[in-house]
C-alpha positions in Angstrom: 21.0 17.1 10.7 18.8 13.9 10.1 20.6 10.6 10.8 19.3 8.8 7.8 21.6 9.4 4.7 18.6 9.9 2.4 17.4 12.8 4.6 20.9 14.2 5.0 21.2 14.3 1.3 17.8 16.1 1.0 19.2 18.8 3.4 22.2 19.3 1.0 19.7 19.9 -1.8 17.3 22.0 0.3 16.9 24.8 -2.2 16.5 22.6 -5.3 13.1 21.7 -6.7 12.1 18.1 -5.7 8.7 18.0 -7.3 7.2 20.1 -10.0 3.5 20.0 -10.8 1.3 22.0 -13.1 0.4 24.3 -10.2 3.6 24.7 -8.2 7.2 23.7 -7.4 8.1 22.0 -4.1 11.6 22.3 -2.8 13.5 19.7 -0.8 13.2 22.0 2.2 9.4 22.0 1.8 9.4 18.2 2.0 11.7 18.2 5.0 9.5 20.7 6.9 6.3 18.9 6.0 7.8 15.5 7.1 9.0 17.0 10.4 5.6 18.3 11.2 3.9 15.1 10.2 6.4 13.0 12.2 5.4 14.9 15.3 1.7 14.1 14.6 2.5 10.4 14.2 4.5 10.3 17.4 1.8 12.0 19.5 2.8 11.4 23.1 5.5 8.9 22.3 9.2 9.5 21.6 9.7 6.8 19.1 7.3 4.6 17.1 9.6 1.7 17.6 8.8 0.1 14.2 5.1 0.6 14.4 3.6 -0.3 11.0 2.1 2.8 9.3 0.1 2.1 6.1 0.6 4.7 3.4 -2.3 5.4 1.0 -1.3 8.6 -0.8 -0.9 9.3 -4.5 2.6 9.9 -6.0 3.8 13.4 -5.4 5.3 15.7 -2.7 2.8 14.6 0.0 3.7 10.9 -0.6 7.4 11.6 0.0 6.7 13.9 3.0 4.6 11.0 4.5 7.3 8.4 3.7 10.0 10.6 5.4 7.7 11.3 8.3 7.1 7.6 9.0 10.9 7.0 8.9 11.8 10.0 11.0 9.3 8.9 13.7 10.8 5.4 13.8 7.9 3.6 12.0 7.8 1.0 9.2 6.2 2.2 6.0 3.6 -0.2 4.5 2.6 1.2 1.0 -0.8 0.0 -0.1 -2.6 0.2 -3.5 -4.8 3.2 -4.1 -7.1 1.2 -6.4 -7.3 -2.0 -4.2 -10.5 -3.4 -3.0 -11.5 -3.2 0.7 -10.7 -6.9 1.3 -7.2 -6.3 -0.2 -6.7 -3.3 2.1 -7.9 -5.3 5.0 -5.5 -8.1 4.3 -2.5 -5.7 4.2 -3.6 -3.9 7.4 -4.2 -7.1 9.4 -1.3 -9.1 8.1 1.2 -6.2 8.8 -0.7 -5.4 12.0 -0.7 -1.7 11.0 -1.6 0.7 13.8 -1.9 3.8 11.7 -3.2 4.6 8.2 -1.7 7.7 6.7 -3.7 9.1 3.8 -5.1 12.2 2.1 -8.6 13.7 2.1 -9.9 12.0 -1.1 -8.9 8.6 0.2 -10.1 9.1 3.8 -13.8 8.6 3.0 -13.0 5.3 1.2 -10.9 3.7 4.0 -12.3 5.3 7.1 -15.0 2.7 7.6 -12.4 -0.1 7.5 -10.1 1.7 9.9 -13.0 2.2 12.3 -13.9 -1.5 12.1 -10.3 -2.6 12.7 -9.5 0.0 15.3 -6.7 1.6 13.2 -5.8 5.2 13.7 -6.4 7.3 10.6 -4.2 10.4 10.0 -4.5 12.9 7.2 -1.1 13.6 5.5 -1.9 17.3 5.8 -2.8 17.2 9.5 -1.4 20.3 11.2 0.6 19.7 14.4 -1.1 21.4 17.3 1.9 20.7 19.6 5.4 22.1 19.6 7.8 20.2 17.3 9.1 17.1 19.0 12.7 16.0 19.1 12.8 13.1 16.6 14.5 9.8 17.5 17.8 8.7 16.0 17.2 6.0 13.4 20.0 3.5 12.7 20.5 1.8 9.3 19.6 -1.7 10.6 16.1 -0.6 11.6 13.3 -2.0 9.5 12.0 0.6 7.1 9.4 -0.9 4.8 7.1 -3.8 4.3 6.3 -4.1 0.6 3.7 -6.7 -0.4 4.5 -9.0 -3.3 1.9 -9.5 -6.1 0.7 -12.8 -4.6 0.4 -14.7 -7.9 0.8 -18.1 -6.3 -0.6 -17.5 -2.8 -1.5 -14.6 -0.5 0.8 -11.7 -0.9 3.9 -11.8 1.4 5.3 -8.8 3.1 8.9 -8.1 2.1 10.8 -6.5 5.0 13.7 -4.1 4.1 15.9 -2.1 6.4 17.1 1.4 5.8 20.5 -0.1 5.0 18.9 -2.3 2.3 17.1 0.6 0.7 20.3 2.7 0.8 22.2 0.0 -0.9 19.5 -0.4 -3.6 19.6 3.4 -4.3 23.4 3.7 -4.4 23.7 0.8 -6.8 21.4 2.4 -9.4 22.6 6.0 -8.9 26.1 4.7 -9.6 25.2 2.5 -12.6 22.8 4.9 -14.3 24.8 8.1 -13.4 22.0 10.0 -11.7 22.7 13.7 -11.1 21.0 16.7 -9.6 20.3 18.0 -13.2 18.0 15.0 -14.0 14.3 15.4 -14.5 11.9 12.5 -14.6 8.1 11.8 -14.9 6.4 9.6 -12.3 3.2 7.8 -13.4 3.8 4.3 -11.9 2.0 2.9 -8.9 3.6 3.8 -5.6 3.1 0.4 -3.9 5.7 -1.2 -6.2 9.5 -1.1 -6.0 9.8 0.4 -9.5 8.1 3.7 -8.5 9.4 3.8 -4.9 13.1 3.0 -5.4 14.0 3.3 -9.0 12.3 6.7 -9.6 11.4 8.3 -6.3 14.3 7.4 -4.1 17.0 7.6 -6.7 15.9 11.0 -7.9 15.6 12.4 -4.4 19.0 10.9 -3.4 20.5 12.8 -6.3 18.8 16.1 -5.9 16.8 15.6 -9.2 13.3 16.8 -10.0 10.3 14.6 -10.3 7.1 15.5 -12.2 4.2 13.3 -10.8 1.0 12.3 -12.6 -2.1 10.7 -11.2 -2.0 8.2 -14.1 -0.3 7.6 -17.4 -1.7 9.6 -20.3 0.2 9.5 -23.6 -1.0 12.9 -24.8 0.0 14.7 -21.6 3.4 12.9 -21.6 4.0 13.8 -25.2 3.4 17.5 -24.5 6.0 17.4 -21.8 8.5 15.4 -23.9 8.1 17.8 -26.8 9.0 20.6 -24.3 12.2 18.8 -23.2 10.9 18.4 -19.7 12.8 15.2 -19.0 16.3 13.8 -19.1 15.4 10.3 -17.7 12.3 8.2 -18.5 11.2 4.9 -16.9 8.2 2.8 -17.8 6.9 -0.7 -18.1 6.8 -2.5 -21.5 3.0 -2.0 -21.8 3.5 1.8 -21.7 6.2 1.6 -24.4 3.8 -0.3 -26.6 1.1 2.4 -26.0 3.6 5.1 -26.8 4.6 3.4 -30.0 1.0 3.1 -31.1 0.3 6.7 -30.3 3.5 7.9 -32.2 2.6 5.9 -35.2 -0.9 7.4 -35.2 0.4 11.0 -34.8 0.7 13.5 -37.6 4.2 13.5 -39.2 5.1 17.0 -37.9 3.8 16.3 -34.4 5.6 12.9 -34.4 8.9 14.5 -35.3 8.7 17.0 -32.4 7.9 14.3 -29.9 10.5 11.9 -31.2 13.0 14.8 -30.9 12.2 15.1 -27.2 12.7 11.4 -26.6 15.9 11.4 -28.6 17.4 14.1 -26.5 16.9 12.2 -23.2 20.1 10.7 -21.7 18.5 7.5 -20.4 15.3 5.5 -21.0 14.6 2.4 -18.9 12.1 -0.5 -19.2 11.3 -2.9 -16.4 8.8 -4.8 -14.2 8.1 -7.2 -17.0 10.0 -8.7 -19.9 10.5 -6.3 -22.8 9.9 -8.1 -26.2 12.9 -7.7 -28.5 10.5 -6.5 -31.2 9.3 -3.6 -29.0 12.9 -2.7 -28.1 13.7 -2.6 -31.8 10.6 -0.6 -32.7 11.4 2.0 -30.1 14.9 2.4 -31.4 13.7 2.7 -35.0 11.2 5.4 -34.0 13.2 7.5 -31.5 16.9 6.5 -31.9 16.9 5.6 -28.2 18.1 2.2 -27.1 16.0 1.2 -24.1 18.0 0.0 -21.1 16.3 -3.2 -19.8 17.0 -4.3 -16.2 15.9 -7.1 -13.8 14.9 -6.9 -10.2 12.4 -8.0 -7.6 10.6 -6.7 -4.6 12.9 -8.8 -2.4 16.3 -7.6 -3.9 15.7 -4.3 -5.6 17.5 -4.3 -8.9 20.1 -7.0 -9.6 20.9 -7.0 -13.3 21.1 -4.2 -15.9 22.2 -3.6 -19.4 25.0 -1.0 -19.2 24.6 2.7 -19.3 27.7 2.8 -21.5 27.9 -0.1 -23.8 25.7 -2.5 -25.7 22.0 -2.6 -24.6 21.1 -5.9 -26.1 17.4 -6.6 -26.9 16.1 -9.7 -25.0 18.8 -9.5 -22.4 19.0 -7.9 -18.9 22.8 -7.4 -18.9 25.2 -7.9 -16.0 25.2 -7.7 -12.2 24.8 -4.1 -10.9 27.3 -2.5 -8.5 27.3 -4.2 -5.1 25.3 -7.2 -6.3 26.5 -10.8 -6.7 24.6 -13.1 -9.1 24.9 -16.8 -9.8 23.0 -19.4 -11.6 22.2 -22.8 -10.0 21.2 -25.8 -12.0 18.4 -28.2 -11.0 21.2 -30.7 -10.1 22.4 -28.4 -7.4 25.6 -27.5 -9.3 26.6 -23.9 -9.9 26.4 -23.0 -13.6 29.8 -21.9 -14.9 29.3 -22.2 -18.6 27.2 -20.2 -21.1 24.0 -21.4 -22.6 23.3 -23.6 -19.5 20.1 -22.6 -17.7 19.9 -22.2 -13.9 17.9 -20.4 -11.2 19.1 -16.8 -10.6 20.4 -16.4 -7.0 21.4 -13.1 -5.6 23.2 -11.7 -2.6 24.3 -8.3 -1.5 23.5 -5.4 0.8 20.3 -4.6 -1.0 18.7 -8.1 -0.4 15.7 -8.0 2.0 15.8 -9.3 5.6 12.8 -11.6 5.7 9.2 -12.1 4.8 6.9 -10.5 7.5 5.9 -13.2 10.0 6.7 -16.0 7.6 9.9 -17.7 9.0 9.4 -20.9 7.0 9.0 -19.0 3.7 12.0 -16.8 4.6 14.2 -19.9 5.3 13.1 -21.6 2.1 13.9 -18.5 0.0 17.6 -18.6 0.8 20.3 -21.0 -0.2 23.4 -20.6 2.0 22.9 -16.8 2.1 21.8 -16.5 -1.6 18.3 -15.4 -2.3 16.5 -17.8 -4.6 14.6 -15.7 -7.1 12.6 -18.5 -8.7 13.6 -17.1 -12.1 15.5 -19.2 -14.7 18.1 -17.6 -16.9 21.1 -18.4 -19.1 24.2 -16.4 -19.9 24.8 -15.6 -23.6 27.9 -13.8 -24.7 28.3 -12.5 -21.1 24.8 -11.1 -20.7 22.0 -12.8 -18.7 18.8 -13.6 -20.5 15.7 -14.4 -18.5 13.8 -17.6 -19.4 11.0 -17.0 -17.0 9.5 -18.0 -13.7 10.2 -21.6 -12.6 6.5 -21.9 -11.7 4.8 -20.2 -14.7 7.2 -19.4 -17.5 9.2 -22.6 -17.8 7.2 -25.2 -19.8 8.1 -28.9 -19.9 6.8 -30.3 -23.2 7.9 -33.5 -24.9 10.9 -33.7 -22.6 12.1 -30.2 -23.4 12.4 -27.3 -21.0 11.0 -24.3 -22.9 10.9 -20.5 -22.1 7.5 -19.0 -22.5 9.1 -15.6 -22.8 11.1 -16.7 -25.8 8.0 -18.1 -27.6 6.1 -14.9 -26.8 8.8 -12.7 -28.2 8.6 -14.7 -31.5 4.8 -14.6 -31.7 4.8 -10.8 -31.2 6.5 -10.5 -34.6 3.4 -12.0 -36.2 1.6 -9.2 -38.2 -1.8 -10.0 -36.7 -0.8 -10.4 -33.1 -0.9 -7.4 -30.8 -0.3 -9.1 -27.4 0.2 -12.6 -26.3 0.9 -14.9 -23.3 2.2 -18.5 -23.6 1.5 -21.1 -20.9 1.6 -24.8 -20.6 -1.6 -26.8 -20.2 -1.8 -30.4 -19.1 -1.6 -32.8 -22.1 -1.4 -36.6 -22.1 1.0 -36.8 -25.0 3.3 -33.8 -24.3 3.1 -33.4 -20.6 2.4 -29.8 -21.2 1.0 -28.4 -24.5 2.4 -25.1 -25.6 -0.6 -22.8 -25.5 -0.7 -19.3 -27.0 -3.4 -16.9 -25.8 -3.4 -13.9 -28.1 -5.0 -10.5 -28.7 -5.1 -9.8 -32.4 -4.9 -6.4 -34.1 -8.3 -4.9 -35.0 -9.9 -8.2 -33.8 -8.7 -10.0 -36.9 -9.3 -13.8 -36.9 -6.4 -16.2 -36.4 -6.5 -19.9 -36.7 -4.1 -22.4 -35.2 -3.0 -24.1 -38.5 -2.1 -20.7 -40.0 -0.2 -19.7 -36.9 1.7 -23.0 -36.8 2.6 -22.6 -40.5 3.9 -19.0 -39.8 6.0 -20.3 -36.8 7.9 -22.8 -39.0 11.4 -21.5 -39.5 11.0 -19.0 -36.7 10.6 -21.4 -33.8 12.0 -24.9 -33.2 9.3 -27.5 -33.9 8.9 -28.3 -30.2 8.3 -24.6 -29.4 5.5 -24.1 -31.9 2.1 -23.6 -30.1 -0.1 -26.7 -30.0 -3.1 -24.8 -28.9 -4.5 -21.3 -29.5 -7.0 -19.1 -27.8 -7.9 -15.6 -29.2 -9.2 -13.2 -26.6 -10.2 -9.5 -26.4 -7.7 -8.7 -23.7 -5.1 -10.3 -21.4 -5.5 -10.1 -17.6 -3.0 -7.8 -16.0 -2.0 -6.5 -12.6 -1.7 -2.9 -11.4 1.8 -2.6 -13.1 0.4 -3.7 -16.4 2.1 -7.1 -16.2 0.2 -10.1 -17.6 -0.7 -12.5 -14.8 -0.1 -16.1 -16.0 -2.3 -17.7 -13.3 -5.2 -15.6 -14.5 -4.4 -16.5 -18.1 -4.4 -20.2 -17.1 -7.8 -19.8 -15.4 -9.1 -18.1 -18.6 -8.0 -21.1 -20.7 -9.5 -23.6 -18.3 -12.9 -21.7 -18.3 -13.2 -22.0 -22.1 
């Protein structure tokens, strides 16, 4: 029996279907067998990888999980890297983590092989047959380092977030408890597999529970609608951008078709939104269309998930709910005082068994990120009627204009109610009078024109006077990262270039 609880649980589900694709079903036993063979290949002549870093470049699906388990069973540290990244980005991840092995599949081999040859990194195909007898696999304790997951790097070079097997287990158990995962659950997976959303919230939680995952190479609304119509899923997780696309596609669908798809969504037991702030208007639109109240949560690469609207109870638009099981959350004001009253902003600080160990090879950054054992998220929030509401990142989403501290997310949520605005981002640009001028960068529907005076007039009565945009830039599209999240530094660069 494998030592790691995640693998022990897979053994208990051995005959259940772990992954279902259009071509075949893969049981938990299939994944265990594949991972054991691959672990022997990774070990070679050694008995234990002893935390050797193994970069993982495999699409979502059964091969990804077999590779993940193989790395862990062999004693290695998994380093997921982005399938669509550029060669310089791959090189940074490999050299920063000092990866000794890249584990990939045939289609990706040709793309990364030259880089591996140049760096002297061993390249292993995820489907490599083991030519040697199966090896005895090492015992892996919970405090061993399990994964280095790179942050988005919006303010500097990406940092490697180091989590142990115990950290990962705590993150999984918290969500499985809060969201009541069971072996009867079925979920689609179309999110990138180098982010915590896809890795932990979907992949690991589903497989811990004995549930079934249906993987897709990419998000495609038509394909998803076909499966939703057929009642293929009980749980659904996506980022806000995808919910916006689903709303647009549903509104464009023929009435009979829309009714069948909406019925499929309505029958799911849980629908979750995360990885970026969900505008209250989108939350309300989705409920009006499908009857489903999206569950919004809050987390980070460093901590897993920390806050969540309840599975049972009010799911409040614009809020991220309460602390999850096993997680402690506090707000700390700029004065250094712990916030004890509602409506008072403070930095979200988190501690618990799921919080990461350290940044890879960055002791100073690691030390600066903790405050007496509490991880400093860099996000501002307030408590309102018991629930936390995110105001934004201290660095990019908190504007200081005219002596006021403003939440860019709050202004964006209001602007999204404008009939001509499809998407928007709000930033603060240097201004001699205001310190920072509230600046709205918007994408309009059907490329309709929008002028600042008209926008300011519309905002009156909807936003306090000091929150009304003082500048406006209309663009064709907003810059986004691989998770579909708008990148504020890129938005700022866009404004500065105009």
